BAZAPA-666852 format. One line per 8 residues: number of its first residue (from 1); their letters; for each residue x, y, z of C-alpha. Coordinates in nm, 3 decimals. Layout:
N
NUM	a	X/Y/Z  ...
# end
This chain:
433
1	xxxxxxxx	0.000/0.000/0.000  0.107/0.356/-0.073  0.026/0.592/0.213  -0.013/0.971/0.219  -0.044/1.162/0.546  -0.317/1.422/0.527  -0.431/1.690/0.777  -0.799/1.622/0.702
9	xxxxxxxx	-0.825/1.244/0.652  -0.510/1.139/0.840  -0.395/0.845/0.624  -0.490/0.808/0.258  -0.407/0.464/0.116  -0.374/0.337/-0.241  -0.328/-0.029/-0.324  -0.016/-0.071/-0.540
17	xxxxxxxx	-0.179/-0.349/-0.743  -0.553/-0.290/-0.780  -0.513/0.089/-0.782  -0.187/0.110/-0.974  -0.344/0.340/-1.234  -0.408/0.600/-0.963  -0.048/0.595/-0.845  0.075/0.617/-1.203
25	xxxxxxxx	-0.148/0.921/-1.262  -0.028/1.088/-0.942  0.331/1.060/-1.068  0.259/1.237/-1.398  0.389/1.581/-1.475  0.035/1.713/-1.515  -0.081/1.592/-1.175  0.237/1.694/-0.991
33	xxxxxxxx	0.179/2.044/-1.128  -0.121/2.072/-0.895  0.124/2.098/-0.604  0.191/2.449/-0.735  -0.173/2.557/-0.770  -0.330/2.682/-0.446  -0.675/2.550/-0.373  -0.797/2.888/-0.249
41	xxxxxxxx	-0.599/3.113/-0.480  -0.534/3.438/-0.294  -0.716/3.353/0.029  -0.384/3.306/0.208  -0.356/3.687/0.208  -0.659/3.684/0.438  -0.613/3.347/0.610  -0.237/3.280/0.629
49	xxxxxxxx	-0.284/2.905/0.676  -0.467/2.863/0.346  -0.160/2.741/0.160  -0.305/2.402/0.063  -0.295/2.292/-0.299  -0.527/2.132/-0.550  -0.290/1.833/-0.537  -0.383/1.739/-0.182
57	xxxxxxxx	-0.750/1.824/-0.238  -0.759/1.582/-0.532  -0.614/1.306/-0.316  -0.879/1.382/-0.055  -1.165/1.362/-0.304  -1.038/1.026/-0.427  -1.013/0.899/-0.069  -1.370/1.010/0.001
65	xxxxxxxx	-1.494/0.851/-0.321  -1.350/0.520/-0.202  -1.510/0.557/0.141  -1.847/0.646/-0.010  -1.837/0.342/-0.236  -1.737/0.116/0.055  -2.021/0.246/0.272  -2.280/0.216/-0.005
73	xxxxxxxx	-2.155/-0.137/-0.076  -2.243/-0.234/0.281  -2.609/-0.133/0.239  -2.869/-0.400/0.175  -3.183/-0.382/-0.036  -3.315/-0.426/-0.388  -3.227/-0.071/-0.495  -2.880/-0.106/-0.345
81	xxxxxxxx	-2.818/-0.430/-0.537  -2.900/-0.270/-0.872  -2.695/0.035/-0.783  -2.397/-0.161/-0.652  -2.357/-0.371/-0.963  -2.315/-0.059/-1.173  -2.102/0.115/-0.913  -1.865/-0.178/-0.866
89	xxxxxxxx	-1.826/-0.216/-1.243  -1.719/0.148/-1.256  -1.521/0.177/-0.933  -1.186/0.254/-1.098  -1.361/0.500/-1.328  -1.510/0.676/-1.024  -1.176/0.691/-0.841  -0.987/0.807/-1.151
97	xxxxxxxx	-1.242/1.080/-1.223  -1.221/1.196/-0.863  -0.844/1.215/-0.884  -0.844/1.414/-1.209  -1.148/1.636/-1.161  -0.935/1.948/-1.092  -0.648/1.873/-1.331  -0.738/2.172/-1.550
105	xxxxxxxx	-0.718/2.441/-1.284  -0.467/2.715/-1.349  -0.310/2.980/-1.130  -0.560/3.228/-0.986  -0.835/3.049/-1.179  -1.083/3.334/-1.182  -0.836/3.598/-1.308  -0.668/3.371/-1.560
113	xxxxxxxx	-1.001/3.255/-1.702  -1.105/3.618/-1.742  -0.782/3.692/-1.928  -0.783/3.386/-2.155  -1.164/3.361/-2.178  -1.125/2.982/-2.141  -1.284/2.805/-1.845  -1.073/2.559/-1.648
121	xxxxxxxx	-1.320/2.277/-1.723  -1.217/2.294/-2.089  -0.853/2.260/-1.993  -0.941/1.959/-1.777  -1.089/1.782/-2.080  -0.801/1.902/-2.298  -0.542/1.752/-2.064  -0.729/1.422/-2.026
129	xxxxxxxx	-0.783/1.380/-2.402  -0.466/1.550/-2.525  -0.107/1.445/-2.589  -0.022/1.407/-2.222  0.117/1.151/-1.979  -0.227/1.130/-1.822  -0.392/1.042/-2.152  -0.137/0.770/-2.226
137	xxxxxxxx	-0.184/0.608/-1.885  -0.563/0.615/-1.920  -0.554/0.465/-2.268  -0.299/0.201/-2.166  -0.537/0.096/-1.892  -0.829/0.058/-2.132  -0.896/0.186/-2.483  -1.141/0.477/-2.465
145	xxxxxxxx	-1.096/0.516/-2.088  -0.981/0.878/-2.120  -1.309/0.972/-2.288  -1.506/0.798/-2.012  -1.321/0.993/-1.743  -1.381/1.317/-1.930  -1.750/1.233/-1.960  -1.782/1.174/-1.585
153	xxxxxxxx	-1.619/1.508/-1.508  -1.843/1.681/-1.764  -2.149/1.507/-1.608  -2.241/1.339/-1.937  -2.138/0.980/-1.863  -2.413/0.719/-1.883  -2.338/0.599/-1.529  -2.538/0.851/-1.329
161	xxxxxxxx	-2.437/0.705/-0.989  -2.069/0.767/-1.063  -2.141/1.120/-1.187  -2.347/1.205/-0.881  -2.084/1.085/-0.637  -1.847/1.341/-0.790  -2.089/1.618/-0.881  -2.409/1.674/-0.686
169	xxxxxxxx	-2.530/1.860/-0.382  -2.382/1.584/-0.165  -2.061/1.493/-0.344  -1.707/1.397/-0.254  -1.557/1.710/-0.413  -1.762/1.955/-0.212  -1.727/1.759/0.111  -1.348/1.754/0.089
177	xxxxxxxx	-1.296/2.117/-0.005  -1.529/2.242/0.269  -1.353/2.040/0.538  -1.009/2.121/0.400  -1.074/2.492/0.351  -1.225/2.516/0.697  -0.929/2.345/0.861  -0.658/2.531/0.672
185	xxxxxxxx	-0.815/2.875/0.711  -0.901/2.813/1.075  -1.266/2.894/1.003  -1.419/2.637/1.235  -1.776/2.716/1.134  -1.706/2.544/0.801  -1.653/2.203/0.960  -1.904/1.923/1.013
193	xxxxxxxx	-1.906/1.562/1.131  -1.776/1.368/0.830  -1.778/1.032/1.007  -2.144/1.060/1.100  -2.230/1.177/0.750  -2.069/0.867/0.599  -2.240/0.651/0.858  -2.583/0.786/0.758
201	xxxxxxxx	-2.531/0.758/0.380  -2.827/0.604/0.199  -2.936/0.557/-0.161  -3.281/0.556/-0.309  -3.484/0.614/-0.620  -3.629/0.959/-0.696  -3.832/1.013/-1.012  -3.670/0.709/-1.169
209	xxxxxxxx	-3.312/0.815/-1.086  -3.081/0.672/-0.822  -2.985/0.938/-0.569  -2.723/0.939/-0.294  -2.865/1.089/0.024  -2.877/1.052/0.399  -3.094/0.866/0.648  -3.405/1.072/0.723
217	xxxxxxxx	-3.372/1.048/1.100  -3.005/0.988/1.166  -2.881/1.216/0.889  -3.115/1.511/0.929  -2.894/1.713/1.163  -2.574/1.649/0.971  -2.747/1.752/0.649  -2.837/2.084/0.811
225	xxxxxxxx	-2.484/2.123/0.947  -2.340/2.053/0.602  -2.543/2.321/0.427  -2.485/2.570/0.707  -2.111/2.505/0.681  -2.128/2.586/0.311  -2.327/2.901/0.383  -2.080/3.032/0.641
233	xxxxxxxx	-1.780/2.950/0.425  -1.928/3.157/0.145  -1.996/3.458/0.361  -1.677/3.450/0.568  -1.410/3.290/0.348  -1.492/3.271/-0.022  -1.654/3.617/-0.028  -1.417/3.786/0.218
241	xxxxxxxx	-1.359/4.145/0.108  -0.979/4.134/0.134  -0.960/3.819/-0.079  -1.201/3.966/-0.332  -0.994/4.285/-0.347  -0.680/4.080/-0.414  -0.856/3.891/-0.695  -0.970/4.218/-0.853
249	xxxxxxxx	-0.616/4.353/-0.832  -0.479/4.051/-1.017  -0.753/4.095/-1.278  -0.627/4.447/-1.340  -0.260/4.342/-1.348  -0.341/4.090/-1.621  -0.558/4.343/-1.803  -0.285/4.607/-1.805
257	xxxxxxxx	-0.013/4.359/-1.902  -0.227/4.238/-2.193  -0.278/4.595/-2.313  0.095/4.669/-2.302  0.177/4.342/-2.478  -0.055/4.435/-2.765  0.124/4.769/-2.789  0.461/4.591/-2.801
265	xxxxxxxx	0.580/4.748/-2.476  0.623/4.433/-2.265  0.631/4.059/-2.310  0.382/3.828/-2.147  0.493/3.483/-2.031  0.552/3.286/-2.351  0.311/3.010/-2.251  0.033/3.257/-2.164
273	xxxxxxxx	0.092/3.447/-2.488  0.055/3.128/-2.694  -0.278/3.061/-2.526  -0.401/3.416/-2.587  -0.308/3.391/-2.956  -0.420/3.035/-3.031  -0.679/2.950/-2.765  -0.710/2.590/-2.652
281	xxxxxxxx	-0.578/2.312/-2.876  -0.345/2.011/-2.854  -0.035/2.231/-2.869  -0.144/2.494/-2.615  -0.238/2.228/-2.359  0.137/2.191/-2.301  0.169/2.569/-2.264  -0.109/2.568/-2.008
289	xxxxxxxx	0.055/2.294/-1.804  0.360/2.521/-1.766  0.150/2.790/-1.594  0.149/2.766/-1.215  0.118/3.009/-0.927  0.499/3.018/-0.911  0.554/3.104/-1.277  0.301/3.388/-1.257
297	xxxxxxxx	0.444/3.533/-0.936  0.779/3.554/-1.114  0.623/3.790/-1.366  0.450/3.998/-1.100  0.793/4.069/-0.957  0.924/4.164/-1.301  0.623/4.385/-1.374  0.671/4.563/-1.042
305	xxxxxxxx	0.983/4.714/-1.203  0.805/4.804/-1.527  0.842/5.150/-1.677  0.465/5.158/-1.711  0.340/5.344/-1.406  0.007/5.161/-1.386  0.147/4.809/-1.423  0.428/4.881/-1.180
313	xxxxxxxx	0.194/5.033/-0.923  -0.063/4.753/-0.939  0.205/4.483/-0.920  0.375/4.647/-0.624  0.043/4.679/-0.443  -0.012/4.307/-0.493  0.334/4.211/-0.370  0.311/4.439/-0.065
321	xxxxxxxx	-0.050/4.343/0.015  -0.169/4.700/-0.029  -0.507/4.602/-0.164  -0.781/4.846/-0.251  -1.025/4.921/0.030  -1.399/4.870/0.017  -1.615/5.179/0.034  -1.944/5.219/0.218
329	xxxxxxxx	-2.169/5.408/-0.021  -2.483/5.590/0.085  -2.541/5.800/-0.226  -2.397/5.609/-0.523  -2.443/5.895/-0.772  -2.262/6.140/-0.545  -1.987/5.886/-0.487  -1.924/5.826/-0.857
337	xxxxxxxx	-1.931/6.197/-0.933  -1.682/6.274/-0.656  -1.444/5.993/-0.754  -1.461/6.076/-1.123  -1.388/6.444/-1.061  -1.094/6.360/-0.838  -0.950/6.104/-1.080  -0.990/6.333/-1.380
345	xxxxxxxx	-0.821/6.619/-1.196  -0.528/6.399/-1.100  -0.503/6.206/-1.429  -0.585/5.871/-1.264  -0.736/5.606/-1.496  -1.067/5.524/-1.331  -1.097/5.181/-1.497  -0.786/5.064/-1.308
353	xxxxxxxx	-0.845/5.238/-0.977  -1.218/5.211/-0.915  -1.315/4.846/-0.900  -1.659/4.693/-0.870  -1.713/4.346/-0.729  -2.022/4.129/-0.711  -1.953/3.834/-0.485  -2.195/3.605/-0.667
361	xxxxxxxx	-1.942/3.587/-0.949  -1.713/3.383/-0.725  -1.577/3.059/-0.864  -1.740/2.892/-0.562  -2.097/2.881/-0.695  -2.352/2.676/-0.510  -2.687/2.628/-0.678  -2.851/2.484/-0.366
369	xxxxxxxx	-2.777/2.784/-0.147  -2.793/3.039/-0.425  -3.082/2.889/-0.620  -3.261/3.219/-0.675  -2.942/3.372/-0.816  -2.888/3.130/-1.104  -2.831/3.304/-1.435  -2.833/3.165/-1.785
377	xxxxxxxx	-2.453/3.149/-1.787  -2.460/2.931/-1.477  -2.677/2.662/-1.631  -2.365/2.481/-1.757  -2.246/2.453/-1.396  -2.555/2.278/-1.266  -2.481/1.974/-1.058  -2.600/1.626/-1.148
385	xxxxxxxx	-2.841/1.644/-0.854  -2.970/1.983/-0.744  -3.117/1.868/-0.414  -3.022/1.681/-0.099  -3.253/1.388/-0.026  -3.333/1.216/0.303  -3.459/0.856/0.286  -3.680/0.681/0.538
393	xxxxxxxx	-3.654/0.307/0.614  -3.890/0.226/0.325  -3.681/0.420/0.073  -3.920/0.714/0.042  -3.740/1.041/-0.026  -3.784/1.382/0.136  -3.603/1.685/-0.004  -3.404/1.858/0.271
401	xxxxxxxx	-3.551/2.206/0.247  -3.903/2.061/0.275  -3.811/1.913/0.614  -3.587/2.186/0.754  -3.701/2.540/0.833  -3.337/2.650/0.859  -3.241/2.522/0.515  -3.559/2.657/0.360
409	xxxxxxxx	-3.463/3.006/0.478  -3.108/2.977/0.344  -3.226/2.828/0.016  -3.435/3.135/-0.057  -3.185/3.386/0.080  -2.965/3.564/-0.170  -2.594/3.574/-0.098  -2.523/3.877/-0.313
417	xxxxxxxx	-2.258/4.120/-0.197  -2.178/4.420/-0.415  -1.872/4.621/-0.322  -1.666/4.904/-0.468  -1.294/4.927/-0.402  -1.048/5.215/-0.437  -0.689/5.260/-0.311  -0.676/5.357/0.055
425	xxxxxxxx	-0.502/5.689/-0.015  -0.768/5.778/-0.272  -1.037/5.681/-0.026  -0.894/5.921/0.228  -0.863/6.205/-0.024  -1.204/6.155/-0.185  -1.412/6.060/0.117  -1.206/6.200/0.399
433	x	-1.108/5.861/0.547
# end
């Protein structure tokens, strides 16, 4: 057995024979790259302990997938038998998909996606199906296996049970990142009792589909705790104003660097430039794999010395953690007029120094909590199961928000935080502190 020590799950084990494909995938260049991609991007500026990577998160999701399958395999009943046959036939597929589900994430995902206009999910599929070590290992295991893994991650695979274990309202991905993010940030309100959750796992049939849920009586409280943990992590961690300000600042650094590159005044990282010119294809997948947090920070240090005043200033603010400050606005028209007059008088480009943020645009979208906020562009991000089900001892399903007053209130409550940010010195000059 190959063992990994983990702060969340303690010991994560992989069998060197039956799970050899997983160990081979972990050793690939593409998967090792995830060591250099932070799970929470810039949140370590707010929560110093949040230095964990997508590498360890991916191991955790795979570990949880195995535990979920083992628990479900111990259940007895006619529905379970039909479900288990399909699940056991696809166990390696489920574990492999769990391991690779985040393989396409890049540095500062939100900012980089905005710059390249290519979502990380497309890179995930590109890496799995492209000319990569991962693709060769998958195809050596079984012809067409790479396509199956890609289909699971894209939620289009014919095995709905496997898809739902990785992508639903009660999935292994979400469970691991909530526990991990809570532990590493120190935000204790994001934790919940994982062991009891696994103990109360149940499956049942809802409208002709197999659903993974929890026991109606034993799992009711943990289901509430789980959703509340997600709610508090949104409000206090994922939507934290300092983290959001840092993300906006990186957006503007990339925006200014791209402008200057088009004018021939600076050079972007060669790999990023290839992607901007050619988009996503078999060749640029290799360029994308070269982009990590570390390679981008190298350029932020270079750009801090740029002759361009805006690029240099924004980069130095990022390096020194001098983020823009949020502004409490009572009269928005008066505020904009005052800022615009001040910026015009001092020749300050308003598009780089007055930033608007709407927290619902976070990469941490949650359709269950934020159901009333779903836009057309978010339809592609819908989970395989949009609800959490509780099953009684006869297999009858109850949707969580129909049983819980607390969850019903959260389900209908918008988490929408609009903020405006300006540099602290401008805030003092314009608004008097």
